[in-house]
N, C-alpha and C positions, 0 to 999 in steps of 0.2 A: 403349580400342585395346590393347589389352594384349600384352606384348612379352613372350614365353618368359625366364625366366632363362638365361644366357650355359651353354652347352655345353661342355665341357672334354674333348670327344673326340678334339681333333686334335693332333698336336704342333707344327704351324705356329700354331693356336691358340695355345697356352701358349709358343709363342716372344716374345720380346721384342724383337717389330718394332715399326716407328714408331707412337707414339701421335696420335690426332686426336680432338680436341674437336667437339663438335656443338653447338649449340646451337637448343635444340626450342623454336618458338615456338607455344604451343596451350592455351585455356585448360581447361585438365585440373582441375578441383577436388579430382580422387580424386589428381592426383600421380602419374600412370602410369608416369612417364618417371623414376620415382625410384632406380633403380637406378643406382648408382655410372660402370657399365663396359660394354662391348656388347661380343660379342666380335668379332674384326674376320675376314674371308674372307682376308685378305691376312696374317694371323698378328699382326697389330700390335690393340692395342686403340681403343676408342670411350670417349671420356669425354662425360655428359652433361650439361647445363646447359640450364636449362630456363627460360623465360619466359613467362607467362600473357596477356602483350598485346604491343602493338609499342613503348610509353615503355618496358618495363623491359629488351625485348629489347636495344634500342639503351643501354643500360647495361648490359649484358652481350656486345653486340657489341664483343671488342676482335683484336687482332691474333690472338693463338694461336688464334681461332674458325677452323678449316679447313671448315666444311659447317655451312649451316642447312637445318631441315627445317620447313615452313611449314606449316598445318591451312588451308588455302582454304577452312574453314567458318568462321574465324576473325571474329566482328564486327567488321567496319569501326568505326573508330575514328574521333576528329578528326582524325588524321595525314591520314587518306586520302579522305574525303567530299569536300574541294572539286577543282573540276573533274572528277568523276567520274560525271557524269550517264549514266545509260544502261549503266553497264560495274556490270560483277558485284562483288559484294561483295570475292570472293576475289581475282581479278583487278586489281584496286585496292590490294587489302594489297599482293600480290605485287609489284605494280612501285613501290611503297613502298620495302622491304626492299630492292629491287631498285639504287633511289638510294641507300639508304642503305650498302648492301656491292655494290659491284661489281664488288671482285676477291673473295669468297666464293661457292663451290657452292651451289645452292639447290635444294632439295629439295619439290613441291609435294607437299602430302597429301591424297587426298580419297575423297569413297565411289566404293566401284565403278560408282553408276548416272550419274557426273559423269565419265563419259569423255572428253565434248567438253571439258568445263573441262579435264580434266587434258591432252588435247592444245595448247587454246590455248594453258595456261600454259607449255608450252614451247615455243611460237610467241615468246611473251613476252620471254624470258630464262632459264625455269629451265635447271636440268640434265639432270634426269629427273623421272618422278612416279612415286608410288606410292599404292595403295588400301589401306585403311584393314583391310577386312577381311580382305586375303591378309598384312598384314603381321607377319612374323617376324625373330626376331636375325639369324638368318643373312642374309635378304632385304636388312632394315636396312645393316646392316656392307657388305654388297658395296656397295650402291646409295649409300653414303657415300662409298666408296674410288674406285668408279668416276668418282660425279660431281665429285672433289676433284680425279685426272686429268682429266678432260675441262675441265674451267674452268683449270686451269694452263694445259693446251695451251691453249686458247683466250687466254689470257691472254697464252702464250708469242709465240702468233700476231701477235696484235695488237700486241707492242711491236714484233716482225720488220718488221710492216708500217709501222710510222710509223717504226720507223727504213730504214727504205729508203725511204719518203718525202721523209721529211729529208736523205738523200742525194742523193735528186735534186733537190731544190730547190735544196741547196746547191752543187752542182756547176751547177744550172745559173746560178745567183748567182754563182758564182768566173768561170764561163765568160765571162759579161755583165761581170767589172773586167779583163778581161785586154786591154789596149791592144793597137793597131793603129798600127805605129812611122807616122809623118808623113814619106816622102820622094819625094814628087811633086816631079818636076823634077831628081834629084839623080840624077849618075850611080854611087853606090855601090851596091853589093850588101849585103842583110841575111840573116844567118841566126841562131836561136835554139833553143834548148835549157832545157829549164826540168825540173827533177824534185824535187816537195816531199818533205822527211823523212818529215811526218805519213804514214800509213796511208790507203788511199782519198782522199786528198784530190788538190785541183788549184792550190792555190798554200798557199805557205807564208810565211817571213818575207822573202824574197830578192824583189827588183825590179827593172822593168829597163824602161827605154822611148826611143825614137829620134823626133827629130821634126828638120825642115827650116825654119827661118825665112826668111821674106820677102827678107832681104838675102843665101839664098844657102846659109849657113851651118850644117851638118847637125852636131845635138848629141846627145849617147847619155850615158846614164847606167844605173850600175847600182849596187846597194846591198843591202845586208844588215840586219835586226833581228834583233837577238839574241835568242836564241830561234826556236823556230820551230812554234807552237801558232797556232791560231785567231787569237787577240789579236795577233799577233807580225804575221801574215799582214795583217788588217786596217789595222794601222800600217803596214804597209808600201804598201797599196794607194793609203793617205791622201797617206805621202810621195812616192810617183812620180804622182799625180794634182798635188799643190803642183808639183811638180817643173817638170811639162807649164807648169802654167797660168804659173809664175815666167818661164819660158824663153820662152815666145809672146810675154811680155809685156815682153822685154827683156833681162831678170837672168842674171847672169854669174856664174865665177867665185868671188868669195869674199862679194860681197853675195847671191849667191842660194843660198848653203849656207848664213850666219848666219841667212837668211830662214827654211828650212826646217828647225834649229836649234830655230828659236822654234815653227815647226809640231809638232815633235817635242816639248817640252816640253812644250806645250799638252795633246797629244793623247795622251802615255804613260799609261800608268795607274803605273806608278811609278818614280823617278827614277832605279832602275839600270838601265830600261831605254836603252840605247842604240843608234847606228846608225850602220854605216861604207857610206860613199859615193866613187864614183870618176865622174870626170864628162870628159866631153872631147867641146870644140867644134873643130869639124874647116872651116877655112876654106872660101871657094867655089871657090877653085881644085883642095882636095882633097890639096896637097902639104905644108899646114902645120898642128898643132893646138895648141888651148891644154889643159891638162892641172891638174887639182885631187883631189887623195887625201884624204879627211876617214876616216884609218884602216884602209884599204881597200887588197888590194892591187892592184899596178900592172899594167897592160894588159901582153898580149903582142904584140908587131907581128912579124909575117912579110914580110920581103925578099928576095927573090931564092934561092928556098929554105930560107931559114935565119929561125929566130924568137931573139927576144930580147926582155930586160922593160926596157918603158917607164924613164923615169928617175923614182926614187922616194923621193930622199934629203930634198926639200922640204916633203914629204904635213905636215898638220894632223892633230889629234885626230877620232876619232869624233862625230859628232855628240850631243850630250847629255853629253857629258863634262865642258866646261868653258864658265863662264859668256859670257867676250869672246875666244873662241879665231878665230884667223884661217889661212884655208888659203888659201896662197899659190897661183899662176898661173903656172905650167911652159910656155915656149913650146918647143914639140918638131915636128922635123923627118919628114915623113914619106915624104917623095920622090913618085915619079911611081904607080909601082903598089906594092901593098902589101896585108897583111891585118891588122885591126885584133880581138885577140881580148879581149874584157874579164869578168871571171868572180867568181863569189864564193868565199870560201872551203870550201863544202865540196866542191870539187874538189881542192883540193889538201891538205887534210885527214883523205883517207881513208888509213888504214893502208897500208905497203907487206911483204906475206906477213904470217906469220903473230904476228912481231915487233911493236915499239911505235913502227920506224921509219914518218915519213909522207911522203905523197909531195913535199909541199913546194913550191916555187916554181923551184927547179931540177931535181926529179925532174919536173917539166910542161914545163918547158921543152926538156928532153929527150925526152920522150914526144913531145911536137909535132914535134920537130927528125926524127924516127924515122919520123913521118906524112907530112910534108912530102918526106921522102925516098922513099915509098911510092907519091905524086904526088895524096895527096889535099889536095882543097880547098874550103871553104866548108860545104855541107851535111854532107857524108862528112865532112870532116877535124873537126868539132864532136861528131859521132855517134861516132867511132872515139875522141875524145877522152875522152868522159865515158865510151862502151864500157869501153875500157882502166883508166882510174881504177877504176870498180866492180870490174872481176877483178883487179887489183890488190890493191884490197878484202878480195876475197873473198866478197864481195856486198855485197847493194844497202847505197851512203854512207847514212849515219845523217842528214847534215844536210842542208839546201837545196843544191840547184845550181842556179845559172842559170849561163848561156854566152850570150854573145851574139857575133858575127860582122860586123863592116864590111870590104868591102874594094873596091877598087880599081883598074881596069886600065886604065892609062893609053891604051894603043893603042886601045881598046874604047870608052872616054870621047871621043878623038878622034873617032871616027867615027858616035858618035851624034850624030844629026839636033839643033838647036838646039830648044828645048821637048819634047822626048823625054821620057818617064818613067820614074819610078825601075825598079828591075829589084830583084825582092823575092824572095828563096827562101823557099817556107813551109812548114814542115815539114808532113807529114802522114802517117797512119799508114801502114803496108804494107798494101796490097790483100790482101785474105782473112785478114788478123789482129786478133782485138778487142785494143788495150791492152789493158792489165791498170792496175789502179791504180798500181802504184807504177812501172811500168814506161813508161809510154804516152809517145809522143813529141808533145810538148807545139804548140800552135798560139804562131807567133810572138806576141810580148807586146810 
């Protein structure tokens, strides 16, 4: 299989393009491929590395090899004899090479009268085939470069497909982890917004839930695990599930938060991980509530068209900071008709303008008051609050944002028939618009 000496008749071929390394697997005792380089059609150089059998090829197959030229006439060795009954030696050898070099481009070399074998080699996985009698330096150089390009494109496409499938699986998993509020029998209305800080994610480190216990008390919770990666999202889901189970088991206030801290300490990957939490338990008559804060921003309550923060002076530390911390429960009067907004700090830590000033709780209260003055309530109020915070930030908020709203209309509650179901306001994407990963409206947690 003589290969002509490289021809230096082209400026492109004389240029210093990217060099490629070719591993030739061919039992040529005369060493036909002894020339150290071949001219590459695209202007680079091709370095030759030769192996006379598969064992030797395995030692020479390093990461810097770009392409393999395999002689299909190579006698089958012990490596390819197992489980190849009825299969040509060349194909058995090729399959062995493809197994040991799955990320390398492979060219099959065969005689011209073996066209059927050559075509079968491409079907099995080779990038191309070459006939031994037609081979010259230009053809080989071009075939090597094209085979490497095709293999890289195949690998990239495979990686994109795997990434897309993985993203779809993650999305299905995350949707399955989103909770459904349990409010049957309550006269409270529920709405929520959720925007994870991670690109193309459905869940972040923020978490929340709402349940009604058999005695008629409505319990609501919102929390934030420090950080916003997948590990924090997983821990947030664990804490939410634990909170729901403990609440339905009858725990409340300090006892519940102490138990949640034990869960966090057991499940977190580092002692530096902590979580803030706000819990509210609303009495069956809807007029009073107990509030516990664990390093979390105080909720906002709106009555008679004006919003203000609930008392937050007696809050305790975030979960996971102090081993024997306590979280006092503050009794608050809600009144007859009200709206209670619970949120994570991603909403208030966005910037205002191009400077370093943050929105903060005072800025959020002023913003919500303006929106209440415009007549916004429920779903519209939440959407306007998150949208305005993002606009003030000059773009997407970098931290996870979770906001939930519980509200009660006393006159509507009096008119509701006994045993009636809860009034749930469930956010849905607007018709005709496919929600993006960063700005999609999320189903209620």
